[in-house]
C-alpha positions as CSV (number, residue, x, y, z in Angstrom):
1,M,9.2,23.7,2.9
2,N,9.0,20.2,1.8
3,S,9.0,17.2,4.5
4,M,11.7,14.5,4.3
5,L,9.4,12.4,6.9
6,T,6.9,10.6,4.3
7,R,3.2,10.9,5.2
8,S,3.3,6.8,6.5
9,Q,5.8,7.9,8.8
10,Q,4.5,11.1,10.0
11,R,1.3,9.1,10.5
12,T,3.4,6.5,12.6
13,I,4.5,8.5,14.8
14,C,1.1,10.4,15.1
15,S,-0.3,7.1,16.2
16,Q,1.8,7.4,19.4
17,L,0.6,10.6,20.5
18,G,-2.9,10.6,19.6
19,R,-5.4,13.0,17.6
20,V,-2.4,14.9,16.1
21,K,-0.5,16.3,13.3
22,L,2.5,17.1,12.6
23,Q,4.0,21.0,11.3
24,L,7.0,21.6,10.1
25,L,9.2,23.9,12.2
26,Y,13.1,23.3,11.4
27,K,14.8,22.2,8.1
28,A,18.8,22.1,8.5
29,S,19.2,21.9,4.9
30,I,17.6,25.0,4.7
31,H,17.8,27.3,8.1
32,G,21.2,26.1,8.6
33,F,23.1,23.1,11.0
34,T,23.2,25.2,13.7
35,G,22.3,25.7,17.4
36,A,21.2,29.0,16.8
37,A,19.4,28.5,13.6
38,F,17.3,25.9,15.2
39,H,16.7,27.6,18.5
40,Q,15.4,30.4,16.5
41,R,12.7,28.3,14.7
42,C,11.8,25.8,17.9
43,D,12.2,27.6,21.1
44,N,9.1,28.2,23.0
45,H,7.4,26.0,20.6
46,G,6.4,22.4,22.2
47,P,5.7,19.6,22.3
48,T,8.0,18.8,19.3
49,V,9.1,15.7,17.1
50,S,12.8,16.0,15.9
51,V,14.2,13.8,13.3
52,G,17.5,12.9,11.7
53,F,18.6,11.4,8.5
54,N,21.6,10.2,8.2
55,T,24.3,8.5,5.2
56,S,23.2,5.3,5.8
57,G,19.4,6.0,5.1
58,Y,18.5,5.9,8.8
59,V,15.5,7.8,10.3
60,F,16.0,8.3,14.2
61,G,15.0,11.1,16.6
62,G,12.9,12.1,19.8
63,Y,9.8,13.5,21.2
64,T,9.2,16.1,23.9
65,K,6.4,17.7,25.1
66,Q,8.4,20.4,26.6
67,P,9.1,23.7,24.8
68,F,13.2,24.0,23.9
69,S,15.0,27.1,25.5
70,Q,18.3,27.7,25.9
71,S,18.6,27.8,29.9
72,G,21.5,24.9,29.6
73,Q,19.6,23.5,32.1
74,Y,17.9,19.6,32.0
75,V,13.7,19.6,31.4
76,H,11.7,17.0,33.1
77,D,9.5,15.2,31.1
78,D,8.0,11.8,31.6
79,Q,6.7,11.5,28.4
80,A,9.6,11.7,26.1
81,F,11.3,8.8,24.0
82,L,13.7,8.6,21.5
83,F,12.6,6.5,18.2
84,T,14.1,4.6,15.1
85,F,12.2,3.5,12.3
86,S,12.8,-0.2,10.8
87,G,11.0,-0.2,8.1
88,E,7.4,1.2,8.5
89,K,7.8,-0.1,11.9
90,L,8.8,2.5,14.8
91,L,11.0,1.5,17.6
92,K,10.5,3.4,20.7
93,Y,13.0,4.0,23.9
94,P,11.1,5.8,26.7
95,V,13.2,7.7,28.5
96,T,14.8,5.9,32.2
97,H,15.5,9.3,34.2
98,P,12.3,11.8,33.2
99,V,14.3,14.4,35.4
100,Y,17.0,14.6,32.5
101,A,15.0,14.0,29.5
102,V,16.0,16.7,27.8
103,K,18.7,19.5,28.1
104,M,18.6,23.2,26.6
105,I,22.0,23.6,24.7
106,A,22.4,26.9,23.1
107,N,25.6,25.4,20.5
108,S,23.2,22.7,19.8
109,G,20.1,21.3,18.0
110,P,17.7,18.9,19.8
111,Y,19.5,17.2,23.3
112,F,17.6,14.4,24.9
113,G,19.4,13.6,28.0
114,E,23.6,12.5,27.5
115,A,22.1,10.3,24.8
116,L,20.9,11.6,21.4
117,V,22.2,15.0,19.9
118,L,21.3,16.0,16.9
119,V,23.3,19.0,15.0
120,N,26.0,18.6,17.8
121,G,28.2,21.4,18.2
122,S,26.5,23.4,15.5
123,K,27.7,20.6,12.9
124,A,26.0,18.1,10.5
125,V,26.6,15.6,13.1
126,V,25.3,13.5,16.1
127,Y,26.1,12.6,19.4
128,S,25.2,9.1,20.6
129,N,25.7,7.6,24.0
130,P,23.1,4.9,24.8
131,G,22.5,4.1,28.4
132,N,22.4,8.2,29.8
133,Y,18.7,8.4,30.6
134,Y,17.6,6.4,27.6
135,N,18.6,3.0,26.4
136,F,19.0,2.1,22.8
137,N,20.9,-0.2,20.3
138,A,23.0,2.2,18.3
139,A,23.5,-0.1,15.2
140,E,19.7,-0.5,15.6
141,M,19.0,3.1,15.9
142,H,21.6,5.0,13.1
143,N,23.8,1.9,12.2
144,N,26.6,4.1,14.0
145,D,26.4,6.3,11.5
146,L,26.9,9.8,12.8
147,N,26.6,11.7,9.9
148,L,23.5,14.0,9.3
149,T,21.9,14.8,5.9
150,E,19.0,16.5,6.9
151,C,17.3,17.5,10.7
152,E,14.1,18.2,11.0
153,V,11.8,19.4,14.0
154,Y,8.0,19.3,14.2
155,Q,5.3,21.0,16.0
156,V,3.0,18.6,17.0
157,E,-0.1,20.0,16.8
158,E,-3.8,18.9,17.8
159,T,-5.3,17.6,14.2
160,T,-8.0,20.6,13.1
161,E,-11.5,19.7,13.1
162,L,-13.6,22.0,11.0
163,E,-16.6,24.0,12.3
164,R,-19.0,22.5,9.9
165,P,-17.9,19.9,7.2
166,W,-17.3,21.3,3.5
167,R,-19.7,18.9,1.9
168,T,-23.2,18.2,2.9
169,I,-23.6,14.4,3.4
170,I,-26.6,12.9,5.5
171,W,-25.9,10.0,7.9
172,E,-29.4,8.1,8.6
173,S,-30.4,5.1,7.7
174,E,-33.2,6.2,5.8
175,K,-30.9,8.0,3.9
176,R,-28.9,4.9,3.3
177,K,-32.4,3.2,2.0
178,E,-33.1,5.9,-0.4
179,M,-29.4,5.5,-1.9
180,M,-29.8,2.2,-2.2
181,D,-33.4,2.4,-3.9
182,S,-32.2,4.7,-6.3
183,I,-29.4,2.7,-7.4
184,K,-31.5,-0.1,-7.9
185,I,-33.9,1.2,-9.9
186,Y,-31.4,3.5,-11.9
187,K,-31.3,2.9,-16.0
188,P,-28.6,4.0,-18.1
189,T,-30.1,6.7,-20.6
190,V,-29.0,4.8,-23.7
191,R,-31.2,1.6,-24.3
192,S,-28.6,-0.6,-25.7
193,V,-26.7,-0.7,-22.4
194,S,-28.6,-2.2,-19.4
195,Q,-25.5,-2.1,-17.0
196,V,-22.9,0.8,-16.7
197,Q,-19.8,-1.0,-16.7
198,V,-16.8,0.6,-14.2
199,L,-13.3,0.4,-14.4
200,L,-11.4,0.3,-11.3
201,I,-7.3,1.3,-11.9
202,G,-4.8,1.8,-9.0
203,P,-1.8,1.2,-7.6
204,V,-1.1,-2.8,-6.0
205,G,-2.6,-2.8,-2.8
206,A,-4.9,0.2,-2.7
207,G,-8.0,-1.3,-2.6
208,K,-9.4,-2.0,-5.9
209,S,-11.2,-5.5,-5.4
210,S,-11.8,-4.8,-1.6
211,F,-14.3,-1.7,-2.9
212,F,-16.3,-4.1,-5.2
213,N,-16.2,-6.5,-2.2
214,S,-17.4,-4.0,0.1
215,I,-20.0,-2.4,-2.0
216,N,-21.5,-6.4,-2.7
217,S,-21.2,-6.6,0.8
218,V,-24.0,-3.4,1.5
219,F,-26.0,-4.9,-1.0
220,R,-25.8,-8.5,0.2
221,G,-26.3,-7.3,3.9
222,H,-23.2,-8.5,5.3
223,V,-19.3,-8.4,5.2
224,T,-18.8,-10.6,2.1
225,S,-15.0,-11.2,0.0
226,Q,-15.9,-12.7,-3.5
227,A,-12.8,-10.6,-5.0
228,I,-9.7,-11.5,-3.4
229,A,-8.2,-8.8,-2.0
230,G,-5.2,-8.3,1.1
231,C,-1.5,-6.9,1.6
232,S,0.8,-7.6,-1.0
233,T,3.2,-5.8,-3.0
234,T,2.4,-7.2,-6.4
235,S,-0.8,-7.8,-7.5
236,L,-3.3,-10.0,-6.3
237,T,-5.2,-9.8,-9.4
238,T,-3.9,-11.3,-12.2
239,Q,-7.3,-11.2,-14.1
240,F,-9.5,-9.0,-16.0
241,R,-12.9,-9.5,-13.9
242,S,-16.3,-7.9,-14.8
243,Y,-18.1,-8.3,-11.3
244,S,-22.0,-7.8,-11.4
245,L,-23.4,-6.4,-8.3
246,K,-26.9,-8.5,-7.0
247,A,-29.6,-6.7,-4.8
248,G,-29.4,-9.5,-2.2
249,R,-28.4,-12.9,-2.2
250,E,-31.4,-14.3,-4.7
251,G,-31.8,-10.4,-5.8
252,K,-31.7,-8.7,-9.3
253,P,-28.0,-7.9,-10.8
254,L,-27.7,-4.0,-10.3
255,P,-27.3,-1.7,-13.3
256,I,-23.7,-1.4,-12.4
257,I,-20.7,-3.7,-12.9
258,L,-17.3,-3.0,-11.8
259,C,-14.4,-4.2,-13.6
260,D,-11.5,-4.9,-11.5
261,T,-7.8,-4.9,-13.1
262,M,-4.0,-6.0,-11.9
263,G,-2.4,-3.5,-9.9
264,L,-0.3,-0.6,-11.4
265,E,3.6,-0.9,-10.5
266,E,6.1,1.7,-11.4
267,S,8.7,-0.9,-13.1
268,I,8.6,-1.5,-17.1
269,G,7.0,-4.8,-17.4
270,A,5.3,-4.9,-14.3
271,G,1.9,-4.6,-13.1
272,L,-1.2,-3.4,-15.8
273,D,0.4,-2.8,-19.2
274,I,-1.5,1.0,-20.5
275,D,-2.0,-1.0,-23.7
276,D,-4.3,-3.8,-22.0
277,I,-5.9,-0.2,-20.4
278,S,-6.6,0.6,-23.7
279,S,-8.2,-2.7,-24.7
280,I,-10.6,-2.5,-22.2
281,L,-11.9,0.7,-22.6
282,K,-12.9,-0.3,-25.8
283,G,-14.6,-3.7,-25.0
284,H,-12.1,-5.5,-26.2
285,L,-10.9,-8.1,-23.3
286,P,-13.4,-11.1,-21.9
287,D,-14.0,-11.5,-18.5
288,R,-11.2,-13.3,-16.9
289,Y,-8.7,-12.6,-19.3
290,Q,-5.0,-13.8,-17.9
291,F,-3.2,-10.4,-17.8
292,N,0.4,-10.9,-19.0
293,P,2.4,-7.6,-18.2
294,S,5.6,-8.5,-20.9
295,A,3.0,-9.0,-23.9
296,P,0.0,-6.9,-24.2
297,L,-3.7,-8.2,-25.6
298,H,-3.5,-8.6,-29.2
299,S,-6.5,-9.4,-31.5
300,E,-6.0,-12.8,-32.3
301,A,-6.1,-13.7,-28.2
302,H,-8.9,-16.3,-27.3
303,G,-12.1,-14.7,-26.3
304,Y,-10.9,-11.2,-28.0
305,C,-13.9,-9.3,-28.8
306,K,-13.2,-7.9,-32.3
307,S,-16.7,-5.5,-32.4
308,P,-17.5,-4.9,-28.9
309,G,-20.8,-2.4,-28.5
310,L,-21.4,0.6,-26.3
311,K,-22.7,-1.8,-24.0
312,D,-19.6,-3.6,-23.8
313,K,-17.5,-0.5,-23.3
314,I,-16.0,1.4,-20.5
315,H,-18.4,3.8,-19.1
316,C,-16.5,5.8,-16.2
317,V,-13.1,5.2,-14.8
318,A,-12.3,5.3,-10.9
319,Y,-9.2,5.3,-9.8
320,V,-8.2,3.8,-6.5
321,I,-5.7,5.6,-4.8
322,D,-4.6,4.9,-0.8
323,A,-5.1,8.1,1.5
324,C,-1.8,7.3,3.5
325,K,0.6,6.8,0.2
326,I,-0.4,9.7,-1.9
327,S,2.5,12.0,-0.8
328,I,5.3,9.2,-1.4
329,M,3.7,7.8,-4.5
330,P,7.0,6.9,-6.9
331,T,7.4,9.6,-9.7
332,K,7.4,6.9,-12.2
333,L,3.6,5.5,-11.1
334,E,2.5,9.0,-11.2
335,E,3.9,9.2,-14.6
336,K,1.8,5.8,-15.7
337,L,-1.4,7.3,-14.2
338,D,-1.0,10.7,-15.8
339,A,-0.2,8.9,-19.5
340,I,-3.4,6.7,-18.7
341,R,-5.5,9.8,-17.7
342,R,-4.5,11.5,-21.0
343,K,-5.6,8.6,-22.7
344,I,-8.8,8.2,-21.3
345,N,-9.2,12.2,-21.8
346,L,-8.7,11.4,-25.4
347,M,-11.8,8.6,-25.3
348,G,-14.2,11.0,-23.6
349,I,-14.5,8.7,-20.8
350,P,-15.0,10.5,-17.2
351,Q,-12.9,9.9,-14.5
352,L,-13.3,9.8,-10.7
353,V,-11.0,9.2,-8.1
354,L,-12.2,6.5,-4.9
355,L,-9.5,8.0,-2.0
356,T,-9.2,4.7,0.1
357,R,-8.4,4.4,4.1
358,V,-9.3,7.8,4.7
359,D,-9.5,6.6,8.7
360,E,-6.2,5.0,8.9
361,A,-4.6,8.5,7.2
362,C,-6.7,10.4,9.9
363,P,-7.3,9.6,13.6
364,L,-10.1,12.1,13.7
365,V,-12.0,9.7,10.8
366,S,-10.4,6.8,12.6
367,T,-12.7,7.5,15.6
368,D,-15.9,8.5,13.6
369,V,-16.1,8.0,9.9
370,R,-18.6,10.7,9.9
371,N,-15.9,13.3,10.4
372,V,-14.5,12.7,7.0
373,Y,-16.0,16.1,6.0
374,K,-14.6,17.7,8.9
375,S,-11.2,16.7,8.8
376,G,-8.8,19.8,7.6
377,Y,-6.5,17.3,6.9
378,I,-8.6,14.8,4.7
379,K,-9.3,18.0,2.7
380,E,-5.6,18.8,2.1
381,L,-5.1,14.8,0.8
382,M,-8.2,15.1,-1.5
383,Q,-6.7,18.3,-2.7
384,E,-3.1,16.9,-3.2
385,V,-4.5,13.6,-4.9
386,S,-6.8,16.0,-7.3
387,V,-3.6,18.0,-8.4
388,R,-1.3,15.1,-8.6
389,L,-3.8,12.7,-10.9
390,G,-5.0,16.3,-12.8
391,V,-9.1,15.8,-11.7
392,P,-11.0,18.5,-10.3
393,L,-11.6,18.3,-6.4
394,S,-15.5,17.3,-7.0
395,C,-14.1,14.2,-8.8
396,V,-12.5,12.8,-5.7
397,V,-14.5,10.7,-3.4
398,P,-13.4,9.4,0.2
399,V,-14.3,5.9,1.1
400,K,-13.6,3.4,3.6
401,N,-13.5,-0.3,2.5
402,Y,-14.7,-3.1,4.8
403,S,-11.2,-4.9,5.5
404,E,-11.5,-6.4,9.2
405,E,-14.9,-5.6,10.2
406,L,-17.4,-8.7,10.5
407,E,-20.4,-6.7,10.6
408,L,-21.9,-3.6,8.2
409,D,-21.4,-0.2,9.3
410,P,-24.3,2.0,7.8
411,N,-22.3,5.3,8.2
412,C,-19.5,3.4,6.0
413,D,-22.3,2.2,3.3
414,I,-23.0,6.0,3.1
415,L,-19.8,6.8,2.2
416,L,-19.8,3.7,-0.5
417,L,-22.9,4.6,-2.0
418,S,-22.2,8.0,-2.7
419,A,-19.4,6.6,-4.5
420,V,-21.4,4.1,-6.4
421,I,-24.0,7.4,-7.1
422,Q,-21.3,9.2,-8.3
423,M,-20.1,6.9,-10.9
424,L,-23.9,6.8,-12.2
425,R,-24.2,10.3,-12.2
426,F,-20.6,10.4,-14.4
427,A,-21.9,7.4,-16.4
428,D,-25.2,9.4,-17.2
429,N,-22.9,12.4,-19.0
430,Y,-21.0,9.9,-20.6
431,F,-24.3,8.6,-22.2
432,D,-25.4,12.1,-23.0
433,E,-22.4,12.8,-24.8
434,I,-22.6,10.2,-27.1
435,S,-26.2,10.9,-27.9
436,D,-25.5,14.1,-28.7
437,Q,-23.3,12.9,-31.0
438,F,-25.6,10.2,-33.0
439,S,-28.0,13.1,-33.2
440,K,-24.8,15.5,-34.9
441,I,-24.4,12.6,-37.4
442,E,-28.2,12.2,-38.4
443,C,-28.5,15.8,-38.6
444,K,-25.6,16.0,-41.1
445,E,-27.5,12.7,-42.7
């Protein structure tokens, strides 16, 4: 069964309930808009979240810790509440008389006091009567639209913590130093290249610029914000930028350059153009090139590199994807990413995925980032992004960027450094392929 409640909405509801996740029990469009179907799927299950979707597009419902039954009695619940979504924000209406929080009626779906009933009288309708044990504004909650297009009931379950991490990672300061040192002394296997160029591609707001800032912060020893990053519906990055990293304030340049691009957008003529990506991959784009979504780069543009060498080209591509938005990724955006991936595959450039905001996606990781490989939910998200983007699970790396912190966290640093090391390993694979191709050409000559 596919949930109509988005991952983002599920996460928002779960944030009210602690370290939990939602498991879909009942979906009216599949099981039937009847009290019998609801009770067959949901009786003796609790706590639960019940959600109604109406023809006006409103999403609303209620929570109770009590298991459902058909006793015909009211059940006491001092933690019950009704809710509605206003955009991404959850508006909450707590029970005012806990003794009348939920009524167990056989011929209806979820029955909250005498205030809100979903699948009322075994029909695809809502009963709404504010003030009867719950206070809410009917227009605010459901726009006075009482016709249901869907009703879902979810079991609230404790977040699964795996017995042992499914990837091995050492969370020690010595390991952090060792990783930093290995990056500092790394040298590409091809002599004509001194720095690996990694292209960051992803939707608007996924955290591309924040990833550069975070890596920069690790090597500077404090949180920095060189690249413009933040929250916006359109890309804050409007130029192609090649960011060279330094080992400390006065240190030497590191052997990796992170190339930041304009964010991808689902609509045509907005965000990064796929033709511009080809120019970037081939090394034609100059640093600080100003993107124009309606007109891709042409060979007569100022600064256009007509004869790029291997050092100018992209050696690894990293897709930056927000863990909180995988399930609600628009189809057109997914199609854009697929077209880009196919183009990169033809060029033989290795690709990996940086899964950002894993702490916001999972309460277990929010509590301690070291739980990232112990979280069953994060593993599910990594598997989902692997399928959606068509890359192996081994190429998906979770990270937590610095966004609101003032000081570094060694455990966040270790995740970030792991991502950089993977990039360098992937680049080595690319250089090995290039060397093999040259060797075969020389043998033929």
